[in-house]
C-alpha positions in Angstrom: 216.1 73.6 117.4 215.0 70.2 116.4 215.5 69.0 119.9 213.4 71.9 121.3 210.6 71.1 118.8 210.7 67.4 119.8 210.5 68.2 123.5 207.7 70.7 122.9 205.7 68.1 120.8 206.1 65.5 123.5 205.0 68.0 126.2 201.9 68.9 124.2 201.1 65.2 123.6 201.5 64.4 127.3 199.3 67.4 128.1 196.6 66.3 125.7 196.8 62.7 127.0 196.3 64.0 130.6 193.4 66.1 129.5 191.8 63.1 127.8 192.4 60.9 130.8 190.8 63.5 133.0 187.8 63.7 130.7 187.5 60.0 130.6 187.7 59.7 134.3 184.9 62.3 134.7 182.7 60.5 132.2 183.4 57.2 133.9 182.5 58.5 137.3 179.3 59.9 135.9 178.4 56.6 134.3 179.2 54.7 137.4 176.9 57.0 139.4 174.1 56.5 136.9 174.6 52.7 137.0 174.2 52.8 140.8 171.3 55.3 140.7 169.3 53.5 138.0 170.2 50.0 139.1 171.8 49.2 135.7 173.5 45.9 135.5 176.6 44.8 133.7 178.4 41.5 133.3 180.2 40.5 136.5 178.1 42.5 138.9 176.6 39.5 140.6 175.7 39.0 144.3 175.1 35.7 146.1 176.6 33.7 143.3 177.8 30.2 144.0 181.5 29.3 143.1 180.5 27.7 139.7 178.9 31.0 138.6 181.8 33.0 139.7 184.2 30.7 137.9 182.2 30.8 134.6 181.9 34.6 134.8 185.6 35.1 135.3 187.2 32.2 133.4 185.0 32.2 130.3 184.7 36.0 130.0 182.8 37.0 126.9 182.9 33.5 125.5 180.3 32.3 127.9 177.8 34.1 125.7 178.7 31.8 122.9 178.3 28.7 125.2 174.9 30.1 126.4 173.8 30.5 122.7 174.7 26.8 122.0 172.7 25.8 125.1 169.7 27.8 123.8 169.9 26.1 120.5 170.1 22.7 122.2 167.1 23.6 124.4 165.1 24.7 121.3 165.9 21.5 119.4 165.0 19.3 122.3 161.7 21.0 122.8 160.8 20.7 119.1 161.4 16.9 119.4 159.4 16.7 122.6 162.4 15.6 124.6 162.3 17.5 127.8 164.5 15.4 130.1 167.5 17.8 129.8 165.4 21.0 129.9 165.7 21.6 133.6 169.5 21.2 133.6 169.9 23.3 130.5 167.8 26.1 132.0 170.0 26.1 135.1 173.2 26.2 133.1 171.9 29.1 131.0 171.0 30.9 134.1 174.4 30.2 135.6 176.1 31.5 132.4 173.9 34.6 132.1 172.9 35.2 135.7 171.9 38.8 135.2 169.9 38.2 132.1 166.6 38.1 134.0 164.5 38.2 130.8 166.0 34.8 129.7 165.3 33.2 133.1 161.7 34.5 133.1 161.2 33.0 129.7 162.7 29.6 130.6 160.6 29.5 133.8 157.4 30.4 131.9 158.2 27.9 129.2 158.5 25.0 131.7 155.4 26.1 133.7 153.2 26.7 130.7 154.4 25.2 127.4 156.1 22.0 128.6 153.7 21.2 131.5 150.6 21.0 129.2 152.3 18.4 127.0 152.2 15.9 129.9 149.0 13.8 130.3 149.9 13.0 133.9 148.9 15.8 136.4 151.8 14.7 138.6 154.2 15.4 135.7 152.6 18.7 135.0 153.0 19.7 138.6 156.7 18.7 138.4 157.3 21.1 135.5 155.3 24.0 137.0 157.3 23.5 140.2 160.6 23.5 138.3 159.6 26.8 136.6 158.8 28.3 140.1 162.1 27.0 141.5 164.2 28.4 138.6 163.1 32.0 139.5 162.6 31.7 143.2 165.7 29.6 144.2 168.2 30.7 141.5 167.5 33.8 139.5 166.3 36.0 142.4 169.5 35.2 144.3 171.5 36.7 141.4 169.1 39.6 140.8 167.5 40.5 144.1 166.4 44.0 142.9 164.8 43.0 139.5 161.0 43.5 139.6 160.5 41.5 136.4 161.5 38.2 138.2 159.2 38.9 141.1 156.3 39.7 138.8 156.8 36.6 136.7 157.1 34.3 139.8 153.9 35.9 141.3 152.1 35.5 138.0 152.8 31.7 138.0 151.1 31.4 141.4 148.2 33.7 140.6 147.4 32.5 137.0 148.8 29.0 136.6 148.0 27.7 140.0 145.1 30.0 141.1 143.2 30.1 137.8 141.1 27.2 136.3 142.5 27.4 132.7 144.7 24.3 133.2 142.8 21.0 133.6 145.2 20.1 136.4 144.5 23.3 138.5 142.8 21.3 141.3 145.8 19.0 141.5 148.1 22.1 141.7 146.0 23.6 144.5 146.0 20.4 146.5 149.7 19.9 146.1 150.5 23.5 147.2 148.3 23.2 150.2 149.8 19.8 151.1 153.3 21.3 150.7 152.5 24.2 153.1 150.8 21.9 155.6 153.8 19.6 155.5 156.1 22.5 156.4 154.2 24.7 158.9 151.1 22.6 159.8 147.5 23.5 159.4 147.4 26.4 161.8 150.8 28.0 162.1 151.6 30.8 164.6 153.0 33.3 162.1 153.9 35.9 164.8 155.7 33.2 166.9 157.6 32.2 163.8 158.5 35.8 163.0 159.8 36.4 166.5 161.9 33.2 166.5 165.7 33.4 166.3 166.8 34.4 162.7 169.4 31.6 162.1 171.3 28.8 163.7 173.8 31.2 165.4 171.0 33.2 167.0 169.3 29.9 168.0 172.4 28.6 169.7 172.7 31.9 171.6 169.0 31.7 172.8 169.4 28.0 173.7 173.0 27.5 174.8 174.7 24.2 175.6 173.3 22.9 178.9 169.8 24.3 178.2 167.0 21.9 179.0 166.2 21.5 175.3 169.7 20.1 174.6 169.4 17.7 177.5 166.1 16.4 176.1 167.6 16.2 172.5 170.6 14.2 173.7 168.4 11.9 175.8 166.3 11.3 172.6 169.5 10.3 170.7 170.0 13.6 168.8 173.5 14.9 169.5 173.5 18.3 167.7 171.6 21.0 165.9 171.6 19.3 162.5 170.4 16.0 164.0 167.4 17.8 165.5 166.7 19.8 162.4 166.8 16.7 160.1 164.5 14.8 162.5 162.1 17.8 162.5 161.9 17.7 158.7 161.6 13.9 158.4 157.9 13.8 159.2 154.9 15.4 157.7 153.6 17.8 159.0 157.1 18.7 160.3 157.4 18.3 164.1 159.8 18.0 166.9 160.7 14.3 167.6 158.5 12.5 170.1 161.5 12.0 172.3 161.9 15.7 172.8 158.2 16.5 173.0 157.7 13.9 175.7 160.6 15.2 177.8 159.4 18.8 177.5 155.7 18.2 177.8 155.4 20.2 181.0 156.6 23.4 179.2 154.2 24.2 176.4 155.6 27.6 175.9 159.1 26.2 175.2 157.7 23.6 172.9 155.8 26.2 170.9 158.9 28.5 170.6 161.0 25.6 169.4 158.4 24.5 166.9 158.0 28.0 165.6 161.7 28.4 165.1 162.2 25.2 163.1 159.1 25.8 161.1 160.4 29.3 160.1 163.7 27.8 159.1 162.2 25.0 157.1 159.7 27.3 155.4 162.5 29.6 154.2 164.7 26.7 153.2 162.0 25.1 151.1 159.9 27.9 149.7 162.0 31.1 150.5 159.1 32.6 152.4 160.1 34.9 155.3 157.8 34.7 158.3 158.4 38.3 159.1 157.2 39.4 155.7 154.2 37.1 156.0 153.3 38.8 159.3 153.7 42.3 157.6 151.3 41.2 154.8 148.8 39.8 157.3 148.9 43.0 159.3 148.5 45.2 156.2 145.7 43.3 154.4 144.2 41.0 156.9 144.8 37.4 158.0 145.5 35.4 154.8 145.4 31.6 154.2 148.9 30.8 153.0 147.9 27.5 151.6 146.2 29.1 148.6 148.2 30.3 145.5 147.0 33.9 145.7 148.7 34.5 149.1 152.0 33.4 147.7 151.5 35.6 144.6 150.9 38.6 146.9 154.1 37.7 148.8 156.4 37.7 145.8 154.8 40.8 144.3 155.3 42.5 147.7 158.9 41.4 147.7 159.3 42.9 144.3 158.1 46.3 145.6 160.2 46.0 148.7 163.5 45.3 146.8 162.9 47.4 143.7 164.7 50.8 143.9 162.0 53.4 144.5 159.6 50.7 145.7 157.2 51.3 142.8 156.4 48.9 140.0 153.1 48.8 138.0 153.3 45.1 137.2 153.9 44.0 140.8 151.1 46.3 142.0 148.7 44.8 139.4 149.5 41.3 140.7 148.8 42.4 144.3 145.5 44.0 143.5 144.3 41.1 141.3 145.5 38.4 143.7 144.0 40.2 146.7 140.7 40.5 144.9 140.9 36.7 144.2 141.9 36.0 147.8 138.8 37.8 149.0 136.6 35.9 146.5 138.1 32.5 147.3 141.0 32.7 149.7 140.2 30.5 152.6 140.7 26.8 152.3 138.2 24.5 154.0 138.9 21.1 152.5 141.5 19.4 150.3 141.7 15.9 148.7 144.9 14.3 150.0 144.1 11.0 148.3 143.1 11.7 144.7 143.9 15.5 144.5 140.7 16.0 142.5 138.8 18.6 144.6 139.2 21.5 146.9 136.7 23.5 149.0 137.6 27.2 149.0 135.4 30.0 150.4 135.8 33.8 150.5 138.1 35.4 152.9 135.9 38.2 154.2 138.6 39.7 156.4 140.3 41.1 153.2 137.3 43.2 151.9 138.5 46.6 153.1 142.1 45.9 152.1 141.0 45.1 148.5 139.0 48.4 148.2 141.9 50.4 149.7 144.5 48.8 147.5 142.5 49.5 144.3 142.0 53.1 145.5 145.7 53.7 146.2 146.8 52.0 143.0 144.4 54.3 141.0 145.9 57.4 142.7 149.5 56.3 142.2 149.3 55.1 138.6 146.2 56.5 136.9 145.3 59.7 138.8 142.9 61.8 136.8 142.3 59.0 134.2 138.5 58.7 133.7 139.1 55.3 132.0 141.3 54.0 134.8 141.6 50.2 134.7 142.0 50.2 138.5 138.8 52.1 138.9 136.9 49.6 136.6 138.3 46.7 138.6 137.3 48.4 141.8 133.7 48.8 140.6 133.6 45.1 139.6 135.0 44.2 143.0 132.4 46.3 144.9 129.6 44.6 143.0 130.9 41.2 144.0 131.7 42.2 147.5 128.1 43.4 148.1 126.8 40.0 147.0 129.4 37.9 148.9 129.0 39.9 152.1 125.2 39.6 151.9 125.5 35.8 151.2 127.5 35.4 154.4 125.1 37.4 156.6 127.3 40.5 156.7 124.3 42.7 155.9 125.6 46.0 157.4 129.0 45.6 155.6 127.1 44.8 152.4 125.0 47.9 152.7 128.1 50.0 153.4 129.7 48.8 150.1 126.4 49.4 148.2 126.5 53.0 149.3 130.1 53.3 148.1 129.0 51.8 144.8 126.2 54.3 144.5 128.7 57.2 145.1 131.1 55.7 142.6 128.4 55.4 139.9 125.8 58.0 140.8 122.3 57.4 139.5 123.0 53.8 138.3 121.7 51.8 141.2 118.3 52.9 142.4 116.9 49.5 143.5 117.1 48.2 147.1 120.1 46.2 148.4 118.0 43.0 148.4 117.0 43.5 144.7 120.5 44.3 143.7 121.8 41.1 145.3 119.0 39.0 143.7 119.9 40.4 140.3 123.5 39.5 140.9 122.6 35.9 141.9 120.6 35.4 138.7 123.6 36.6 136.7 126.0 34.4 138.6 123.9 31.3 137.9 123.9 32.1 134.1 127.7 32.4 133.7 129.4 31.4 136.9 133.0 30.2 137.1 133.7 27.4 139.5 135.1 29.7 142.2 132.2 32.0 142.0 129.6 29.2 142.1 131.4 27.7 145.1 131.5 30.9 147.0 127.8 31.7 146.3 126.6 28.2 147.3 128.8 28.0 150.4 127.7 31.5 151.4 124.0 30.5 151.1 124.7 27.4 153.2 126.4 29.5 155.8 123.4 31.8 156.0 121.1 28.8 156.3 123.1 27.5 159.2 123.0 30.8 160.9 119.2 31.0 160.6 118.9 27.4 161.8 121.0 28.2 164.9 118.8 31.2 165.7 115.7 29.0 165.2 114.4 30.8 162.1 113.5 27.6 160.3 111.7 29.3 157.4 114.8 31.5 156.5 117.1 28.5 156.9 115.0 26.4 154.5 114.7 29.2 152.0 118.5 29.8 151.9 119.3 26.2 151.5 116.7 25.8 148.8 118.4 28.6 146.8 121.8 27.0 147.4 120.6 23.7 146.1 119.0 25.4 143.1 122.2 27.2 142.1 124.2 24.0 142.7 121.9 22.0 140.5 121.7 24.7 137.8 125.5 25.1 137.7 126.2 21.3 137.7 123.8 20.8 134.8 125.0 23.7 132.6 128.7 24.2 133.4 129.9 21.7 136.0 130.4 18.6 133.7 134.1 19.0 133.0 136.7 18.0 135.6 138.3 21.4 135.9 134.9 23.1 136.5 133.2 20.4 138.6 132.0 21.2 142.1 132.3 19.0 145.1 129.2 16.9 145.9 126.7 19.2 147.7 126.8 17.0 150.9 130.6 17.5 151.1 130.2 21.3 150.6 127.6 21.5 153.4 129.8 19.3 155.7 132.8 21.6 155.1 130.8 24.7 155.9 129.3 23.1 159.0 132.8 22.1 160.2 134.0 25.7 159.6 131.0 27.1 161.6 131.9 24.8 164.5 135.4 26.3 164.5 134.3 30.0 164.5 131.0 30.0 166.3 130.8 30.8 170.1 130.5 27.7 172.3 126.8 28.1 172.9 126.0 28.4 169.2 128.3 25.3 168.5 126.2 23.2 170.9 123.0 24.3 169.3 124.4 23.6 165.8 125.6 20.1 166.8 122.2 19.3 168.2 120.4 20.6 165.0 122.8 18.6 162.8 122.2 15.5 164.9 118.5 16.0 164.6 118.7 16.4 160.8 120.8 13.3 160.5 118.4 11.3 162.6 115.4 12.5 160.6 117.2 11.7 157.3 118.0 8.2 158.6 114.4 7.6 159.6 113.1 8.7 156.2 115.6 6.4 154.5 114.4 3.5 156.7 110.7 4.2 156.1 111.4 4.4 152.3 113.2 1.1 152.4 110.3 -0.6 154.3 107.7 0.7 151.9 109.6 -0.8 149.0 
């Protein structure tokens, strides 16, 4: 009897155990599916990790959290003492120990780019810290967390706000350094489509240009035995370029030289800045041709990558960065002039090709995130954009486009704008002079100079003189009231005019270019004669 009871008890216990195991298995499967569905992360689920991260994850187990805590304490103590030399290495170690803790990485990057950088008196040192913050997210954290929108948003924000804005006294230094960096990698006028269509990697390149190809014969004759030798030689000069020995031997085949240059530029760009030429082409085709030497373009790139890689492809913060940066790129997104010697000034003008994209992006964002909201922040931003767009387009002689947006503004705010387009623009100009930021002042002045040049080319001297007089008035007014500090100072007026003239020579038809050159030569001769007469009178 006792034996029967014992067997029965064991049977019941085994049965209960099996039921519990079955239930646990069901719950575990459900949890696993939710983790996959909602992109939840847990310790150990790391992709693209180098061996050291895999080792610390497996070998230290839960104890690596304690090690990370000690490193956090060490980092805090060093920062309080103003000793920053170890901070970069500590940040990398913390990221390696907690690779999926994206919030920690975002904070460490922000701390270096914002808090630590401003403690440095040297602009070069500030740039170094800002760049370290960028690299921590771009080169390390995103590799571990490729689907986390927080990281993309934080990276994009550093480009948009820290580099693109004027809040930091070193902002002009940052802009110059970013432009020089891009020019050093892809040159001043890269062929983005050619770069996007180039072979994806070394293996694909070797397939497209197999051993025995004319390129390899030229490379070997130039003393470059293999792929790595050519690639290193390409990167050794600035702007990066194929070695002269290869160019000279392939000079009769411009198409081949262009294809080779595009390939190595694309590889170098991704290696240094993690920018994919294919994505750049997608962005250019979606919004309009962008200047990738300005910070706003790279902010848009990383926010776009955040949307592309985020499950569901929707994220409010990334979308905000795109709309704001696109707006800024329209206002001041085309680089005309940099200071490669002192890094103290830049000449940036509006990118008019983006105007429709900005409007459409604000409209789509409003529909997606704030539909039916009468106090929509996207709608408010769109209205402010339209007001600026009307003035900027008018400044640059795009009168029909300016009128088109004035009609859109009237529909958006019925009954609020009864004056003529010209009166509206004049009111905006007066307001801009009173409280202009450096970007705004620069775009208004350069726009007026541009209009003056157009009128001069078409032989409307009165209109040309009137527009330049307004430009000089705004320049003088801004310089006297707001342009005394280094971070808000404009370029000398003569340099601004020279940069706009050079840009007009690039974009005007040949016949207009000849007229412009003749007019400029006549102006210079007249100015020289006046100077000579003045000297003789004295």
